[in-house]
C-alpha positions as CSV (number, residue, x, y, z in Angstrom):
1,M,-19.9,136.3,239.6
2,S,-18.3,139.2,237.8
3,L,-16.8,138.3,234.4
4,Y,-14.4,141.2,234.8
5,G,-13.5,139.8,238.2
6,T,-12.8,136.4,236.6
7,M,-10.5,138.0,234.1
8,R,-8.7,140.0,236.7
9,T,-8.2,136.9,238.8
10,G,-6.7,135.1,235.8
11,V,-4.3,138.0,235.2
12,S,-3.4,138.0,238.9
13,G,-2.5,134.3,238.7
14,M,-0.5,134.8,235.5
15,N,1.4,137.7,237.1
16,A,2.1,135.6,240.2
17,Q,3.5,132.7,238.1
18,A,5.5,135.1,236.0
19,N,7.2,136.3,239.3
20,R,7.9,132.8,240.2
21,L,9.4,132.1,236.8
22,G,11.5,135.2,237.2
23,T,13.0,133.9,240.5
24,V,13.6,130.5,238.8
25,A,15.4,132.1,235.9
26,E,17.6,134.2,238.3
27,N,18.4,131.2,240.4
28,I,19.4,129.0,237.5
29,A,21.5,131.8,236.0
30,N,23.3,132.2,239.3
31,S,23.7,128.5,240.1
32,S,27.4,128.8,239.7
33,T,27.8,132.3,241.3
34,V,30.0,132.3,244.4
35,G,28.0,133.0,247.6
36,Y,24.7,133.5,245.7
37,K,21.5,132.9,247.8
38,K,18.4,131.7,246.0
39,A,15.2,133.7,245.8
40,S,11.7,132.1,246.1
41,V,8.1,133.2,245.8
42,Q,5.5,132.7,248.5
43,F,1.8,133.0,247.5
44,S,-1.1,134.4,249.6
45,S,-4.7,134.8,248.6
46,M,-6.5,138.1,248.0
47,I,-10.2,137.7,249.0
48,L,-12.8,140.3,248.1
49,P,-16.0,140.6,250.1
50,A,-19.1,139.0,248.6
51,T,-22.2,141.2,248.4
52,G,-25.9,140.4,247.8
53,G,-25.2,136.8,247.0
54,A,-22.7,137.7,244.3
55,Y,-19.2,136.3,244.6
56,N,-16.3,138.6,243.8
57,S,-13.3,136.6,242.8
58,G,-10.1,137.9,244.4
59,G,-6.6,136.9,243.3
60,V,-3.2,136.0,244.5
61,E,-0.3,138.1,245.7
62,T,3.4,137.2,245.9
63,D,6.1,137.8,248.4
64,I,9.8,137.4,247.4
65,R,12.0,135.7,249.9
66,Y,15.7,135.0,250.0
67,S,17.4,132.0,251.6
68,I,20.3,134.1,252.9
69,S,20.8,132.0,256.0
70,D,20.9,128.8,254.1
71,Q,24.6,127.9,253.8
72,G,25.9,126.5,250.5
73,T,28.5,123.8,250.0
74,F,32.2,124.6,249.7
75,S,34.6,124.4,246.7
76,Y,38.3,124.3,247.5
77,T,40.9,126.3,245.6
78,T,44.7,126.9,245.6
79,S,44.4,130.6,246.4
80,A,44.9,131.6,250.1
81,T,42.8,134.8,249.5
82,D,39.7,132.8,248.5
83,L,37.6,132.9,251.7
84,A,34.4,131.3,252.9
85,V,32.5,131.6,256.2
86,N,31.6,128.3,257.7
87,G,28.7,129.2,259.9
88,N,27.1,132.6,260.8
89,G,28.5,135.8,259.6
90,F,29.2,138.0,256.5
91,F,32.4,139.6,255.2
92,I,32.3,143.4,255.3
93,V,33.3,145.0,251.9
94,S,33.4,148.5,250.6
95,G,32.7,149.9,247.2
96,G,33.9,152.9,245.3
97,D,31.1,154.9,247.0
98,G,32.8,154.3,250.4
99,V,29.7,152.5,251.8
100,E,30.1,149.2,253.6
101,Y,28.1,146.2,252.6
102,L,27.7,142.5,253.8
103,T,28.6,139.6,251.5
104,R,29.3,135.9,251.5
105,A,31.1,136.1,248.2
106,G,34.8,135.7,249.2
107,S,36.6,135.3,245.9
108,F,39.2,137.9,246.8
109,E,42.3,138.7,244.8
110,T,45.3,140.9,245.6
111,M,45.2,144.1,243.4
112,D,48.1,146.2,242.3
113,D,47.5,148.6,245.2
114,G,47.6,145.8,247.7
115,T,43.9,145.6,248.5
116,L,41.9,142.4,248.4
117,R,38.8,142.7,246.1
118,N,36.2,140.2,245.1
119,A,34.9,139.4,241.7
120,A,32.3,142.2,242.0
121,G,35.0,144.8,242.7
122,Y,34.4,145.3,246.4
123,T,37.3,145.6,248.9
124,L,37.6,143.4,251.9
125,M,37.6,145.4,255.2
126,G,39.2,144.5,258.5
127,Y,41.2,145.9,261.5
128,E,44.9,146.4,261.8
129,Y,46.4,143.5,263.8
130,S,47.7,144.0,267.3
131,S,50.0,141.3,268.9
132,T,49.0,142.3,272.4
133,S,45.2,142.3,272.1
134,D,42.3,142.0,269.6
135,P,41.6,145.3,267.9
136,T,38.8,147.2,269.6
137,I,35.6,146.5,267.6
138,V,32.6,148.8,267.3
139,V,29.8,146.3,267.9
140,N,27.0,148.1,266.1
141,G,28.8,150.0,263.4
142,F,31.6,150.0,260.8
143,E,33.8,152.7,262.5
144,G,37.5,151.7,262.7
145,L,37.4,149.4,259.7
146,T,40.2,149.8,257.2
147,P,40.8,148.1,253.8
148,V,43.0,145.0,254.1
149,N,46.1,146.2,252.3
150,L,49.2,144.1,251.8
151,S,51.2,146.6,249.7
152,S,53.4,147.5,252.7
153,A,54.4,143.8,253.0
154,S,57.8,143.9,251.3
155,I,61.4,143.0,252.4
156,S,61.4,143.0,256.1
157,A,64.1,142.9,258.8
158,T,63.6,142.9,262.6
159,A,66.3,143.8,265.0
160,S,66.9,141.5,268.0
161,T,65.6,142.8,271.4
162,A,65.3,139.7,273.6
163,G,66.5,136.1,274.0
164,Q,67.0,133.1,276.2
165,L,70.1,131.1,277.0
166,N,70.0,128.5,279.7
167,V,73.1,126.3,280.2
168,N,74.3,123.6,282.6
169,L,77.7,124.3,284.1
170,P,79.6,121.2,285.3
171,S,79.9,121.4,289.1
172,G,82.8,119.0,289.2
173,E,85.2,121.2,287.3
174,V,88.1,123.1,289.0
175,A,88.4,126.8,289.1
176,G,89.7,128.2,285.9
177,Y,87.7,125.8,283.7
178,S,86.1,127.7,280.8
179,K,83.6,126.9,278.1
180,A,81.9,129.0,275.4
181,T,78.8,128.9,273.3
182,S,77.2,131.4,270.9
183,L,74.0,132.8,269.6
184,V,73.1,134.7,266.4
185,A,71.5,138.1,266.7
186,Y,70.3,140.6,264.1
187,D,71.0,144.3,263.8
188,S,68.7,147.1,262.6
189,Q,69.4,146.3,258.9
190,G,68.9,142.5,259.3
191,N,72.6,141.5,259.3
192,S,73.4,138.5,261.4
193,R,75.9,139.1,264.2
194,L,77.4,136.2,266.2
195,L,77.6,136.8,269.9
196,E,79.9,134.5,271.9
197,F,79.2,133.7,275.6
198,T,82.2,132.5,277.7
199,Y,81.6,130.8,281.1
200,T,84.6,130.5,283.5
201,K,84.5,128.8,287.0
202,T,86.0,131.0,289.7
203,A,85.0,129.2,292.9
204,A,82.6,126.7,294.3
205,N,79.1,127.6,293.1
206,T,80.5,130.7,291.4
207,W,81.1,131.3,287.7
208,T,81.6,134.3,285.5
209,V,80.0,134.9,282.0
210,E,81.2,137.4,279.4
211,A,79.8,138.0,276.0
212,S,81.5,139.6,273.0
213,Y,81.1,140.3,269.3
214,A,84.2,139.3,267.3
215,G,83.8,142.2,265.0
216,P,85.2,144.1,263.4
217,P,85.0,146.1,265.5
218,A,85.5,143.7,268.4
219,T,83.1,144.6,271.1
220,T,82.4,143.3,274.6
221,V,78.6,143.4,274.9
222,I,78.4,141.9,278.4
223,P,81.3,142.6,280.8
224,S,82.4,139.8,283.1
225,T,79.4,139.1,285.3
226,T,79.4,136.8,288.4
227,L,76.8,133.9,288.4
228,N,75.9,132.5,291.8
229,F,74.4,129.0,292.4
230,D,72.9,127.5,295.6
231,A,73.7,124.1,297.1
232,N,71.1,122.5,294.8
233,G,72.8,123.8,291.7
234,K,70.1,126.4,290.9
235,L,71.0,129.9,289.7
236,T,70.3,132.5,292.4
237,S,71.6,135.6,290.7
238,P,71.5,137.3,288.2
239,T,68.5,135.8,286.3
240,S,69.0,137.9,283.2
241,L,71.7,139.7,281.2
242,T,71.5,142.7,279.0
243,T,73.9,143.3,276.2
244,T,75.3,146.8,275.4
245,A,74.1,148.5,272.3
246,F,76.7,149.3,269.6
247,A,77.0,150.5,266.0
248,V,78.5,148.3,263.3
249,D,78.8,149.1,259.6
250,G,76.2,151.8,259.7
251,A,73.6,149.7,261.5
252,N,72.6,149.6,265.1
253,M,72.9,146.5,267.3
254,G,70.4,147.3,270.0
255,A,70.5,146.1,273.6
256,I,69.2,142.6,274.1
257,A,67.7,141.3,277.3
258,I,68.6,137.6,277.7
259,D,66.8,135.4,280.2
260,I,69.2,132.9,281.9
261,S,67.0,132.0,284.9
262,G,66.9,128.3,283.9
263,S,70.6,127.8,284.0
264,T,72.0,125.2,286.4
265,Q,75.3,123.9,288.0
266,L,75.0,120.1,288.2
267,A,77.3,117.1,287.9
268,A,76.9,116.8,284.2
269,A,78.8,117.9,281.1
270,F,78.5,121.5,279.8
271,S,75.3,121.8,277.7
272,V,73.0,124.3,276.2
273,E,69.4,123.7,277.2
274,T,66.6,123.4,274.6
275,G,65.0,126.7,273.7
276,A,68.1,128.9,273.4
277,K,67.3,131.7,271.0
278,I,67.4,135.4,270.2
279,N,64.5,137.1,268.5
280,G,64.6,139.2,265.3
281,N,65.2,138.1,261.7
282,A,67.4,138.7,258.7
283,A,66.1,140.6,255.7
284,S,63.4,138.4,254.1
285,E,61.2,138.8,251.0
286,V,57.4,138.1,250.9
287,V,56.6,134.8,249.4
288,G,52.9,134.6,250.2
289,Y,50.0,135.2,252.6
290,E,48.1,133.1,255.1
291,I,44.7,133.6,256.6
292,D,43.8,131.4,259.6
293,D,40.3,130.3,260.7
294,K,40.0,133.3,263.1
295,G,40.6,135.7,260.2
296,V,44.2,136.8,261.0
297,V,45.9,137.8,257.8
298,S,49.6,137.1,257.9
299,V,52.5,137.8,255.5
300,V,54.8,134.8,254.8
301,Y,58.5,135.6,254.4
302,D,61.0,133.4,252.7
303,N,62.7,132.5,256.0
304,G,59.4,131.0,257.2
305,D,58.4,133.8,259.5
306,L,54.7,134.8,259.7
307,T,53.9,138.5,260.4
308,P,50.2,139.2,261.2
309,R,49.0,142.4,259.5
310,Y,45.2,142.5,259.7
311,R,42.2,140.7,261.3
312,V,39.1,140.2,259.1
313,A,35.9,141.3,260.8
314,L,32.5,139.6,260.4
315,A,29.0,140.9,260.8
316,T,25.6,139.4,261.3
317,V,22.0,140.4,262.0
318,Q,19.1,138.9,263.9
319,S,17.2,138.0,260.7
320,P,19.6,137.4,257.8
321,D,16.8,136.4,255.4
322,N,15.3,139.9,255.7
323,L,18.5,141.7,254.6
324,T,18.1,143.8,251.5
325,P,19.8,142.2,248.5
326,I,22.0,144.5,246.3
327,A,23.6,143.7,242.9
328,G,27.0,142.1,243.3
329,N,26.0,139.5,246.0
330,L,25.8,142.3,248.5
331,Y,23.4,142.9,251.4
332,S,22.4,145.9,253.5
333,Q,20.5,146.3,256.7
334,S,16.7,146.7,256.4
335,N,14.0,147.5,258.9
336,D,13.1,143.8,259.3
337,S,16.6,142.4,259.5
338,G,17.6,143.9,262.8
339,V,20.8,145.9,263.5
340,I,24.2,144.8,262.3
341,V,26.4,143.2,265.0
342,M,30.1,143.1,264.5
343,G,32.5,140.4,265.7
344,Y,35.4,138.1,264.9
345,A,35.5,134.6,263.4
346,G,35.5,131.9,266.0
347,S,33.8,134.1,268.7
348,A,30.3,133.5,270.0
349,G,27.7,133.8,267.3
350,F,30.1,133.7,264.4
351,G,31.5,130.9,262.3
352,T,35.0,130.3,261.2
353,I,36.8,131.4,258.1
354,L,38.0,128.9,255.5
355,S,41.1,130.0,253.5
356,G,41.4,128.5,250.0
357,A,37.7,127.8,249.8
358,L,34.6,129.4,248.3
359,E,31.0,129.1,249.3
360,D,28.9,127.7,246.4
361,S,25.5,129.0,245.4
362,N,22.7,127.3,247.5
363,V,20.6,126.8,244.4
364,D,19.4,123.2,243.6
365,V,19.0,123.2,239.8
366,A,16.8,120.1,239.8
367,E,14.4,121.8,242.3
368,E,14.4,125.0,240.1
369,L,13.5,123.0,237.0
370,T,10.7,121.3,238.8
371,A,9.4,124.7,239.9
372,M,9.7,125.9,236.3
373,I,7.4,123.1,235.0
374,E,4.9,123.8,237.8
375,S,4.9,127.5,237.0
376,Q,4.5,126.9,233.3
377,R,1.5,124.6,233.9
378,N,-0.1,127.1,236.4
379,Y,0.5,130.0,234.1
380,T,-1.2,128.1,231.3
381,A,-4.2,127.2,233.5
382,N,-4.6,130.9,234.6
383,S,-4.5,132.0,231.0
384,K,-7.3,129.5,230.3
385,V,-9.4,131.2,233.0
386,F,-8.7,134.6,231.4
387,Q,-9.5,133.2,227.9
388,T,-12.8,131.7,229.2
389,G,-13.8,135.0,230.8
390,S,-13.0,136.8,227.6
391,E,-15.2,134.3,225.5
392,L,-18.1,134.7,227.9
393,M,-17.8,138.5,227.6
394,D,-18.1,138.0,223.8
395,V,-21.3,136.0,224.4
396,L,-22.7,138.7,226.6
397,V,-21.9,141.4,224.1
398,N,-23.4,139.4,221.3
399,L,-26.8,139.0,223.1
400,K,-27.7,142.5,221.8
401,R,-27.3,141.5,218.2
């Protein structure tokens, strides 16, 4: 057996245990880091071929692995912009270099420019929200992503465009009977405008309806229109009314399409059916933000309205544990991880998003301390092998004296 080989084997063992101690130190240091995934060392033997009956001692080599797919527990906070992924998926963030990365660290805060950045200074990315359909997502790339920016969420007013007003008109009343009700609508500047609807019976199964704005200026928004009912008291025509647009105090009151298809003429008192409404809202200030479990980022106004602005995208790969770790709790695609696949929270293959929560580090400190003791003992034992080889070399050298 080669004495030099013995010493090299001892050094190999010490280096391997030093690597293990390095991962233990990093894991313990990051045991409180949001979204941190622990590193571990796997050992494999290095065997050298034996020749002529002489044994050549090999050594040990190490492979560093990361438990990226191992989900941590959750800590709950009072901030709606603190986010965690419950299940598969990574947030997509962008740094100052304009490159997108993956992360599980969702400690985002609203910056003065309206963007959401985590503790490492990376900006959350998503897609602008559409009320009609999910934003088109590029499955295998980051194209189309934009920083989630809430700076445009300021005082907001929405003009009325549509509504619903279903009433019951008493069939037993005589011609000339009249009854009125009203709805609030909003102009282009968010001012509330009261529209009054007056119903008058003209004949059996026939009524008229007229709508007006009291002003000033007084304006008839729906001229007298005939309503026709069948023998069962159901409205046959018309099924909708549209108000006339007009200007008032420098603002525009747009045309409003009002659904009246559910109106009836039955032997009961005049009543307005549940659900009477006109859309739009008065000028309201932003009071906060909400992010639901599907990643829809909405602005909350002081009148209680929610206005969706963005949808947070998630990404995953076939082998998350083989992603390349980068400082700042970031990951990038590697040759062994597989390609990045994009999607939304709650869809197939992706977990849900928790707002007001952070994913804890998946480090078990007790387990790391145990590994530290084992590595210390093993390092000491390997140093003894090296020391013994060195002493035998001294004996060999001294044979010449």
